[in-house]
PAZA-550542 format. One record per residue (C-alpha): x, y, z; residue number from 1. Coordinates in Angstrom, 3 decimals. Last residue first. Layout:
N
PT          u          v          w   pos
PT          X          Y          Z   NUM
...
***
This chain:
529
PT          u          v          w   pos
PT     33.682      9.183      4.788   529
PT     36.438      8.452      7.367   528
PT     35.449     11.370      9.601   527
PT     33.037     14.089      8.529   526
PT     30.437     13.250     11.172   525
PT     31.548     11.712     14.485   524
PT     28.181     10.050     15.210   523
PT     25.074     12.233     14.768   522
PT     24.105     11.122     11.268   521
PT     20.379     10.714     11.972   520
PT     20.217      7.072     10.833   519
PT     23.318      6.006     12.799   518
PT     23.706      2.217     12.705   517
PT     21.947      1.649      9.372   516
PT     23.001      4.988      7.862   515
PT     26.681      4.309      8.690   514
PT     26.458      0.837      7.201   513
PT     24.955      2.231      3.984   512
PT     27.796      4.763      3.752   511
PT     30.328      1.933      4.048   510
PT     28.544     -0.027      1.298   509
PT     28.532      3.087     -0.900   508
PT     32.291      3.411     -0.400   507
PT     32.820     -0.219     -1.408   506
PT     30.711      0.250     -4.547   505
PT     32.806      3.237     -5.620   504
PT     36.179      1.619     -4.915   503
PT     37.674      0.823     -1.507   502
PT     41.318      1.783     -2.065   501
PT     41.048      4.760     -4.402   500
PT     37.847      5.655     -2.531   499
PT     39.869      6.246      0.636   498
PT     42.109      8.953     -0.795   497
PT     40.135     12.071      0.175   496
PT     39.493     10.574      3.661   495
PT     43.180     10.341      4.599   494
PT     43.466     13.599      6.573   493
PT     39.919     13.541      7.951   492
PT     40.054     10.416     10.120   491
PT     41.457      7.532      8.048   490
PT     43.329      5.123     10.339   489
PT     46.888      5.363     11.657   488
PT     48.052      1.760     11.167   487
PT     48.669      0.816      7.530   486
PT     47.241      3.923      5.870   485
PT     46.692      4.983      2.264   484
PT     47.220      1.380      1.215   483
PT     49.765      1.090     -1.583   482
PT     48.842      0.975     -5.267   481
PT     51.874      2.765     -6.713   480
PT     49.864      5.844     -7.706   479
PT     48.097      5.871     -4.322   478
PT     51.338      6.016     -2.337   477
PT     52.890      8.720     -4.530   476
PT     49.695     10.769     -4.310   475
PT     49.774     10.489     -0.515   474
PT     53.405     11.653     -0.437   473
PT     52.652     14.761     -2.506   472
PT     49.482     15.550     -0.543   471
PT     51.242     15.281      2.815   470
PT     54.122     17.470      1.634   469
PT     51.937     20.237      0.207   468
PT     49.637     20.194      3.240   467
PT     52.597     20.329      5.621   466
PT     54.055     23.346      3.844   465
PT     50.679     25.069      3.887   464
PT     50.391     24.459      7.640   463
PT     53.806     26.049      8.201   462
PT     52.717     28.992      6.030   461
PT     49.545     29.420      8.068   460
PT     51.621     29.293     11.254   459
PT     53.628     32.379     10.132   458
PT     57.134     32.204     11.618   457
PT     57.760     29.229      9.362   456
PT     58.771     25.929     10.935   455
PT     61.706     24.162      9.327   454
PT     61.410     20.675      7.892   453
PT     61.500     17.072      9.085   452
PT     60.121     13.929      7.491   451
PT     59.523     10.462      8.910   450
PT     58.457      7.495      6.789   449
PT     56.999      4.179      7.928   448
PT     56.713      1.517      5.248   447
PT     54.579     -1.536      6.038   446
PT     55.671     -4.807      4.557   445
PT     54.933     -7.493      2.002   444
PT     53.870    -11.090      1.416   443
PT     55.470    -12.888      4.373   442
PT     54.504     -9.922      6.580   441
PT     56.459     -7.090      8.156   440
PT     55.512     -4.267     10.470   439
PT     58.470     -1.897     10.982   438
PT     60.076     -1.164      7.632   437
PT     61.971      2.083      7.998   436
PT     62.111      5.523      6.457   435
PT     64.035      8.793      6.221   434
PT     63.365     12.324      4.944   433
PT     65.001     15.699      5.604   432
PT     63.145     18.485      3.812   431
PT     64.848     21.588      2.406   430
PT     63.064     24.908      1.918   429
PT     63.453     27.043     -1.201   428
PT     59.796     28.071     -1.307   427
PT     58.819     26.173     -4.452   426
PT     61.298     23.391     -3.634   425
PT     59.090     22.417     -0.703   424
PT     58.039     18.970     -1.903   423
PT     61.314     17.826     -3.443   422
PT     62.353     15.668     -0.473   421
PT     58.773     14.657      0.227   420
PT     58.030     13.339     -3.260   419
PT     61.483     11.716     -3.429   418
PT     60.963      9.954     -0.100   417
PT     57.559      8.626     -1.091   416
PT     58.749      7.440     -4.521   415
PT     61.938      5.769     -3.230   414
PT     60.143      3.903     -0.442   413
PT     57.424      2.797     -2.871   412
PT     59.914      1.638     -5.508   411
PT     61.786     -0.526     -2.975   410
PT     58.560     -1.953     -1.449   409
PT     56.791     -2.798     -4.734   408
PT     57.911     -6.409     -5.172   407
PT     57.527     -7.028     -1.441   406
PT     53.838     -6.133     -1.448   405
PT     52.565     -2.841     -0.033   404
PT     51.943     -1.034      3.233   403
PT     51.627      2.660      4.068   402
PT     52.911      5.146      6.601   401
PT     53.220      8.814      7.432   400
PT     55.311     10.746      9.926   399
PT     55.789     14.336     11.024   398
PT     58.505     16.632     12.296   397
PT     58.402     20.422     12.467   396
PT     61.533     22.324     13.439   395
PT     62.090     25.636     15.252   394
PT     64.171     24.535     18.234   393
PT     61.180     24.400     20.589   392
PT     59.392     22.364     17.929   391
PT     62.319     19.923     17.884   390
PT     62.115     19.354     21.620   389
PT     58.366     18.764     21.617   388
PT     58.599     16.313     18.700   387
PT     61.414     14.504     20.523   386
PT     58.805     13.548     23.109   385
PT     57.494     11.003     20.586   384
PT     60.717      8.984     21.152   383
PT     59.985      8.320     24.818   382
PT     57.692      5.321     24.213   381
PT     60.350      3.333     22.321   380
PT     63.220      4.531     24.519   379
PT     64.068      1.397     26.512   378
PT     63.189     -1.007     23.693   377
PT     65.344      0.880     21.191   376
PT     68.227      1.012     23.668   375
PT     67.874     -2.705     24.383   374
PT     68.012     -3.507     20.676   373
PT     71.073     -1.320     20.166   372
PT     72.914     -2.913     23.093   371
PT     71.807     -6.501     22.409   370
PT     74.593     -7.896     20.262   369
PT     76.248     -6.392     17.198   368
PT     75.281     -8.968     14.555   367
PT     76.942     -8.130     11.236   366
PT     75.122     -8.499      7.936   365
PT     76.543     -9.838      4.676   364
PT     73.256    -11.291      3.422   363
PT     74.179    -14.767      4.667   362
PT     74.931    -13.248      8.073   361
PT     71.394    -11.877      8.362   360
PT     70.004    -15.309      7.442   359
PT     72.181    -16.877     10.165   358
PT     70.944    -14.215     12.582   357
PT     67.366    -15.304     11.934   356
PT     68.076    -19.046     12.294   355
PT     70.066    -18.738     15.526   354
PT     67.620    -16.275     17.060   353
PT     64.669    -18.520     16.195   352
PT     66.347    -21.534     17.829   351
PT     67.222    -19.674     21.027   350
PT     63.785    -18.060     21.206   349
PT     62.118    -21.471     20.847   348
PT     64.258    -22.956     23.640   347
PT     63.614    -20.005     25.967   346
PT     59.853    -19.892     25.503   345
PT     58.562    -16.674     23.999   344
PT     59.792    -13.364     22.567   343
PT     62.616    -12.531     20.170   342
PT     62.820     -8.984     18.807   341
PT     65.160     -8.042     15.954   340
PT     66.390     -4.501     15.275   339
PT     68.088     -3.919     11.913   338
PT     70.304     -0.961     11.078   337
PT     71.129     -0.315      7.427   336
PT     74.638      0.450      6.161   335
PT     75.330      2.634      3.139   334
PT     78.487      4.189      4.618   333
PT     80.213      0.941      5.537   332
PT     79.574     -2.706      6.350   331
PT     82.497     -4.709      4.937   330
PT     83.568     -6.323      8.221   329
PT     86.391     -3.812      8.751   328
PT     83.821     -1.086      8.093   327
PT     81.712     -2.424     10.952   326
PT     84.586     -1.990     13.405   325
PT     85.237      1.548     12.198   324
PT     81.545      2.380     12.446   323
PT     81.321      1.071     16.005   322
PT     84.342      3.101     17.110   321
PT     82.841      6.246     15.612   320
PT     79.508      5.534     17.322   319
PT     81.289      5.253     20.664   318
PT     83.228      8.500     20.134   317
PT     80.242     10.473     18.802   316
PT     77.733      9.440     21.448   315
PT     75.088     11.981     20.340   314
PT     72.280      9.498     19.700   313
PT     70.900     11.945     17.115   312
PT     73.744     11.117     14.735   311
PT     73.264      7.343     15.070   310
PT     69.536      7.613     14.392   309
PT     70.087      9.977     11.462   308
PT     72.653      7.694      9.820   307
PT     70.354      4.679     10.216   306
PT     67.383      6.665      8.932   305
PT     69.343      7.659      5.839   304
PT     70.687      4.125      5.260   303
PT     67.115      2.786      5.461   302
PT     66.031      1.295      8.775   301
PT     64.829     -2.296      9.247   300
PT     62.564     -3.150     12.181   299
PT     61.674     -6.755     12.910   298
PT     59.713     -7.638     16.034   297
PT     57.970    -10.553     17.779   296
PT     59.952    -13.342     16.109   295
PT     58.680    -16.868     15.475   294
PT     60.396    -17.667     12.148   293
PT     57.941    -18.072      9.286   292
PT     60.753    -18.702      6.733   291
PT     58.998    -16.123      4.542   290
PT     59.452    -13.509      7.239   289
PT     63.158    -14.213      7.747   288
PT     63.742    -14.236      3.982   287
PT     61.964    -10.889      3.593   286
PT     64.001     -9.467      6.476   285
PT     67.287    -10.524      4.874   284
PT     66.448     -9.486      1.306   283
PT     65.315     -6.057      2.492   282
PT     68.600     -5.565      4.354   281
PT     70.624     -6.801      1.366   280
PT     68.969     -4.223     -0.883   279
PT     69.261     -1.419      1.672   278
PT     73.017     -1.799      2.143   277
PT     75.755     -3.502      4.216   276
PT     73.373     -4.874      6.864   275
PT     73.783     -3.930     10.518   274
PT     72.505     -5.984     13.429   273
PT     70.815     -5.306     16.754   272
PT     69.150     -7.649     19.225   271
PT     66.071     -7.451     21.413   270
PT     65.386    -10.184     23.962   269
PT     62.264    -11.483     25.681   268
PT     62.188    -14.627     27.801   267
PT     59.612    -16.845     29.496   266
PT     56.833    -14.907     27.831   265
PT     53.832    -13.701     29.834   264
PT     50.823    -15.864     29.072   263
PT     48.845    -14.565     26.069   262
PT     45.628    -12.570     25.803   261
PT     42.775    -12.585     23.309   260
PT     40.594     -9.515     23.785   259
PT     37.004     -8.900     24.838   258
PT     35.918     -5.307     24.321   257
PT     33.402     -3.042     26.065   256
PT     31.997      0.428     25.430   255
PT     32.500      0.862     21.676   254
PT     30.609      4.022     20.757   253
PT     28.543      4.203     17.590   252
PT     28.704      3.642     13.845   251
PT     30.944      6.540     12.794   250
PT     33.210      6.293     15.841   249
PT     36.307      5.402     13.811   248
PT     34.808      2.233     12.242   247
PT     38.262      0.647     11.864   246
PT     37.206     -2.601     13.500   245
PT     33.472     -2.346     14.262   244
PT     32.266     -3.747     10.948   243
PT     35.046     -6.330     10.994   242
PT     33.656     -7.614     14.307   241
PT     30.512     -8.303     12.306   240
PT     32.132    -11.351     10.696   239
PT     30.202    -12.152      7.529   238
PT     28.088    -15.330      7.721   237
PT     27.960    -17.845     10.530   236
PT     31.246    -19.646      9.777   235
PT     32.607    -18.930     13.261   234
PT     35.933    -18.992     15.085   233
PT     37.222    -18.701     18.678   232
PT     33.841    -17.112     19.467   231
PT     33.935    -13.862     21.461   230
PT     30.260    -12.836     21.158   229
PT     29.695     -9.436     19.471   228
PT     26.691     -7.558     20.876   227
PT     25.444     -4.561     18.880   226
PT     23.219     -2.210     20.892   225
PT     20.664      0.068     19.244   224
PT     20.082      2.396     16.281   223
PT     21.946      5.347     17.877   222
PT     24.859      2.985     18.508   221
PT     26.280      1.294     21.594   220
PT     28.895     -1.256     20.561   219
PT     29.643     -4.255     22.762   218
PT     32.529     -6.699     22.582   217
PT     34.220     -9.473     20.660   216
PT     37.533    -11.251     20.013   215
PT     39.860     -8.331     19.241   214
PT     43.443     -9.707     19.298   213
PT     43.678    -10.616     15.612   212
PT     42.101     -7.306     14.573   211
PT     44.493     -5.516     16.979   210
PT     47.562     -6.607     15.019   209
PT     49.259     -9.806     16.059   208
PT     51.285    -10.914     19.084   207
PT     54.525    -11.911     17.372   206
PT     54.795     -9.664     14.334   205
PT     52.553     -7.177     16.146   204
PT     55.462     -6.236     18.384   203
PT     55.275     -2.480     17.691   202
PT     51.506     -2.549     17.997   201
PT     49.175     -2.099     15.015   200
PT     45.943     -0.167     15.398   199
PT     42.770     -0.850     13.466   198
PT     41.363      2.641     14.208   197
PT     38.199      1.486     16.020   196
PT     40.105     -1.246     17.852   195
PT     43.105      0.750     19.082   194
PT     40.849      3.584     20.236   193
PT     38.729      1.171     22.240   192
PT     41.826     -0.217     23.955   191
PT     43.096      3.236     24.804   190
PT     45.987      5.512     23.851   189
PT     48.078      7.332     26.476   188
PT     51.138      5.234     27.380   187
PT     50.822      3.074     24.255   186
PT     51.196      5.950     21.743   185
PT     54.123      4.128     20.095   184
PT     51.804      1.147     19.692   183
PT     52.380     -1.706     22.152   182
PT     49.853     -4.545     21.918   181
PT     51.266     -7.581     23.713   180
PT     47.971     -8.445     25.409   179
PT     49.863     -9.812     28.400   178
PT     49.341    -12.494     31.027   177
PT     50.630    -13.581     34.465   176
PT     47.613    -12.389     36.462   175
PT     49.269     -9.183     37.702   174
PT     50.540     -8.871     34.143   173
PT     46.967     -8.584     32.879   172
PT     45.888     -5.758     35.155   171
PT     49.172     -3.898     34.607   170
PT     48.872     -4.340     30.831   169
PT     45.422     -2.746     30.765   168
PT     46.515      0.098     33.021   167
PT     49.575      0.823     30.855   166
PT     47.521      0.786     27.605   165
PT     44.646      3.016     28.692   164
PT     41.207      1.638     29.558   163
PT     38.365      3.392     27.737   162
PT     36.932      0.237     26.164   161
PT     35.762     -1.490     29.316   160
PT     37.738     -4.685     29.526   159
PT     36.999     -8.337     28.839   158
PT     39.879    -10.793     29.059   157
PT     40.204    -14.058     27.149   156
PT     42.939    -16.713     27.175   155
PT     40.423    -19.534     27.404   154
PT     41.776    -21.054     30.625   153
PT     42.848    -17.597     31.850   152
PT     39.299    -16.274     31.755   151
PT     39.132    -12.678     32.979   150
PT     35.974    -10.586     33.179   149
PT     35.058     -6.923     33.668   148
PT     38.462     -5.234     33.864   147
PT     37.576     -1.600     34.430   146
PT     38.412      1.511     32.433   145
PT     35.234      3.283     31.394   144
PT     36.435      6.478     33.078   143
PT     38.604      7.099     30.002   142
PT     35.626      7.264     27.681   141
PT     35.602     10.999     26.884   140
PT     32.407     11.737     24.953   139
PT     32.890     14.986     23.006   138
PT     29.647     16.883     22.493   137
PT     29.226     19.081     19.424   136
PT     26.466     21.645     18.827   135
PT     24.860     21.578     15.349   134
PT     25.454     24.546     13.050   133
PT     28.694     23.251     11.584   132
PT     32.469     23.529     11.614   131
PT     34.292     20.280     12.443   130
PT     35.101     18.873     15.875   129
PT     38.485     17.119     15.915   128
PT     38.619     13.587     17.349   127
PT     39.618     11.548     14.306   126
PT     41.908     14.181     12.753   125
PT     44.754     12.067     11.319   124
PT     47.284     11.855     14.159   123
PT     44.946     10.505     16.841   122
PT     46.424     10.536     20.359   121
PT     43.413     11.893     22.285   120
PT     43.391      8.953     24.688   119
PT     39.867      7.738     24.001   118
PT     37.339     10.228     22.619   117
PT     34.008      9.453     20.920   116
PT     32.683     12.531     19.059   115
PT     28.924     13.100     19.269   114
PT     26.858     15.598     17.223   113
PT     23.864     17.204     18.884   112
PT     20.230     17.548     17.833   111
PT     18.928     17.882     21.414   110
PT     16.801     14.714     21.463   109
PT     19.299     12.585     19.553   108
PT     22.238     13.879     21.612   107
PT     20.450     13.171     24.895   106
PT     19.564      9.677     23.660   105
PT     23.253      9.056     22.829   104
PT     24.235     10.416     26.255   103
PT     21.822      8.019     27.970   102
PT     23.261      5.106     26.013   101
PT     26.749      6.096     27.213   100
PT     25.428      6.329     30.768    99
PT     24.099      2.790     30.472    98
PT     27.532      1.614     29.313    97
PT     28.990      2.902     32.548    96
PT     31.329      5.658     33.782    95
PT     30.438      8.393     31.320    94
PT     32.667     11.501     31.159    93
PT     31.008     14.101     28.949    92
PT     32.790     17.051     27.339    91
PT     31.158     20.249     26.114    90
PT     30.623     22.558     23.177    89
PT     33.514     20.943     21.331    88
PT     35.867     23.585     19.952    87
PT     36.267     24.934     16.421    86
PT     38.783     27.529     15.237    85
PT     42.000     26.344     16.826    84
PT     44.130     29.333     15.914    83
PT     46.015     29.506     19.224    82
PT     49.321     29.281     17.361    81
PT     50.586     26.310     19.363    80
PT     47.199     24.585     19.329    79
PT     46.526     25.050     15.606    78
PT     50.066     24.120     14.555    77
PT     49.970     21.107     16.867    76
PT     46.699     19.917     15.378    75
PT     48.094     20.358     11.852    74
PT     51.079     18.214     12.972    73
PT     48.757     15.490     14.208    72
PT     48.338     14.928     17.952    71
PT     44.618     15.410     18.599    70
PT     42.517     18.559     18.874    69
PT     39.644     20.184     20.741    68
PT     39.551     17.948     23.817    67
PT     42.027     19.867     25.990    66
PT     40.475     23.144     24.854    65
PT     36.990     21.950     25.861    64
PT     38.246     20.958     29.284    63
PT     39.702     24.449     29.743    62
PT     36.450     26.086     28.609    61
PT     34.336     24.281     31.276    60
PT     31.214     22.857     29.594    59
PT     31.141     19.585     31.558    58
PT     28.370     17.121     30.661    57
PT     27.293     14.157     32.790    56
PT     24.489     15.987     34.625    55
PT     23.024     17.459     31.407    54
PT     22.257     21.106     30.669    53
PT     21.434     22.145     27.085    52
PT     24.556     22.560     24.942    51
PT     25.456     25.687     22.968    50
PT     28.619     26.413     24.953    49
PT     29.972     29.953     24.971    48
PT     32.927     30.568     22.678    47
PT     36.526     29.609     23.571    46
PT     38.823     32.571     22.808    45
PT     39.742     33.258     26.452    44
PT     40.796     29.617     26.804    43
PT     43.307     30.096     23.979    42
PT     44.899     33.143     25.556    41
PT     45.038     31.482     28.984    40
PT     46.660     28.387     27.479    39
PT     49.398     30.592     26.060    38
PT     49.953     31.069     22.334    37
PT     53.325     29.959     21.033    36
PT     55.678     32.426     19.322    35
PT     57.453     30.954     16.328    34
PT     60.700     29.023     16.847    33
PT     63.323     29.673     14.223    32
PT     65.367     26.735     12.979    31
PT     68.793     26.792     11.382    30
PT     69.084     25.014      8.012    29
PT     67.687     21.757      6.612    28
PT     70.509     19.198      6.680    27
PT     73.364     21.165      8.238    26
PT     71.068     22.473     10.966    25
PT     69.946     18.928     11.667    24
PT     73.525     17.726     12.187    23
PT     74.379     20.754     14.324    22
PT     71.406     19.906     16.531    21
PT     72.655     16.334     16.847    20
PT     76.141     17.527     17.792    19
PT     74.560     19.687     20.551    18
PT     72.748     16.730     22.114    17
PT     68.928     16.775     21.929    16
PT     67.160     16.460     25.265    15
PT     63.866     14.548     25.309    14
PT     61.775     16.048     28.090    13
PT     59.345     14.634     30.628    12
PT     57.660     16.864     33.249    11
PT     54.996     18.043     30.766    10
PT     53.664     14.512     30.399     9
PT     52.810     13.591     26.822     8
PT     53.048     15.287     23.462     7
PT     52.203     18.884     22.695     6
PT     49.645     21.651     23.166     5
PT     47.713     20.718     26.337     4
PT     50.588     18.814     27.897     3
PT     49.441     16.137     30.354     2
PT     50.407     16.817     33.976     1
***
C-alpha cells in the first residue's frame, strides 16, 4: 500500500548498514527522531467538506489526507507532524475527458478551485491546496490511463494523461517499443505530470527530455478545449505545445498526450569509471558531450558524493580493495565516480563505448567494468526509499537542481555547496552536501545537489532549517545566472525566483496566458505565478 506520509510502497524498505550510519553520525551528529502523528490523528483533524454534491466527487477524510501534500521536505514535515493546515475539500476521479469537462463546469458554477493531480510526487508544492475562502477540489487523473492509439510506422502513441510510468512502459514494451523516460519518480509519476512540469528522465541524453517526446495532445481548460496535432514539425507560428509544457495546471487539465516512441534497443549497458579529480571528470564528460557520442546516460559525482556513495554501500572490504587498486593507477582520495549508459544497436554501442572510454582514459580515468553501472541501474528507483530510512533515524534529506553553461559549472557547484554547508551555522548544526552532473548537454549541464541535516524535535524548527537552506542555495543559483529549476518545475517553492529568469515582460505574458485559458482563475491558483 502507498505510504500516506513518506515515499512509495510501505512494504519496501531501504536498510542502512551500521557503518553507513556511523559515517553519517560523524558528519552531522547523532539523529533524534521526532514523534510522528498517526493517520487516525490527522484524519480526525480534517474539517468538513465545503463542496456541493457531485457524483464524481469523494469527500472521505482519508482520501483528502492522501491528496493534501506531495513529496517535498516541507510536505513530509507537515504530514509527519500532523500540522497539514489545508486539505482539499474533496477528490474527483474522472475516467473520460468528458468527465473532466463536467468537473470544470461544476467548479465554475460552484466557485471552486481545481488542482490537477497525477502521481502526487511533486517536490515543489504543485498539488498543495493553499489557504483561501473558495473550496478546493483535487482532480485525480489516474483513472485516465488507457492507450488510445498506437502507430508503430510513425513512432507515435497516444495515451490518456493519467497513466503511470510502469503501465505506460508495459503497454509499449508489449509492442516492442519504449518511451525511454525514466525520472526517479518513474514508478508513481504520470505522463501528464511529466509534461506539465517539463520532466527530465534519467536517460534523457539518449531519449530526450519530455519536451522532445511530447508530440501533441488535448488540454481541457475553462475557456475551452485546446487540440495539439502531433506534426513531425511545423512552421505555422509559435508552437502551442510549449504553452502546455511546464504549465503546471494553471491553464487547464491535460487529458491526452501523443508521444514519440522508439523501438526497444538491441543492447543496453551501464559502465563505471573513476576519474582522479573533479576537474578531470568535468573535462571528460564535456569532451564526450561535445563529440556528440550516442550515449543514453552520463552521471558524474563530485568527490564528496563519490565518498558518500561508497560509504553508504556498506561493503567495506570490497570498497577497500577497489580503492587500493585505483590508488595504484593514480586515482586516490579526490576521485570522482562516473556512470556511463550505452543504449542502441550493438555496433553503435560498441563504437560509442570505445570512444567514450578512450576520452575517460585520456583524462586519467580508470574503467572498472559494469558492476557499478549495473548497481546504479538496479537501485535507481529504490534510492528515494532512503528518505524514509533516514527520517526514522532522525535525519532530513533533500535535493535541489539547476543547469548552467560549462564555463559556470565549477563555480556554481562550489557556490551552492558552500551556501548549504554554512547555512545552519546560526544554530550550530552541520550540513552534509554533495552533488553530481546528471543531465548533460554540449553547452552545459544540470547540477543536482543533495543535502542532509538533523531533524529538530520541533517540526517548526526543522521547517525553518529547510527554509534557510533552500533560500541560501536559491540565491546562489540566481546570482550566478543558473535556471532556478532544471527538472522539478516551479510550484510554490520556486515561484519567488521565476521573474529573475523570465523578466518582467515574460511574467506578464505568462499571466496573460493564464487569463486567456482560465478567465475566472480557478485552475491551481498560487502555483508557478
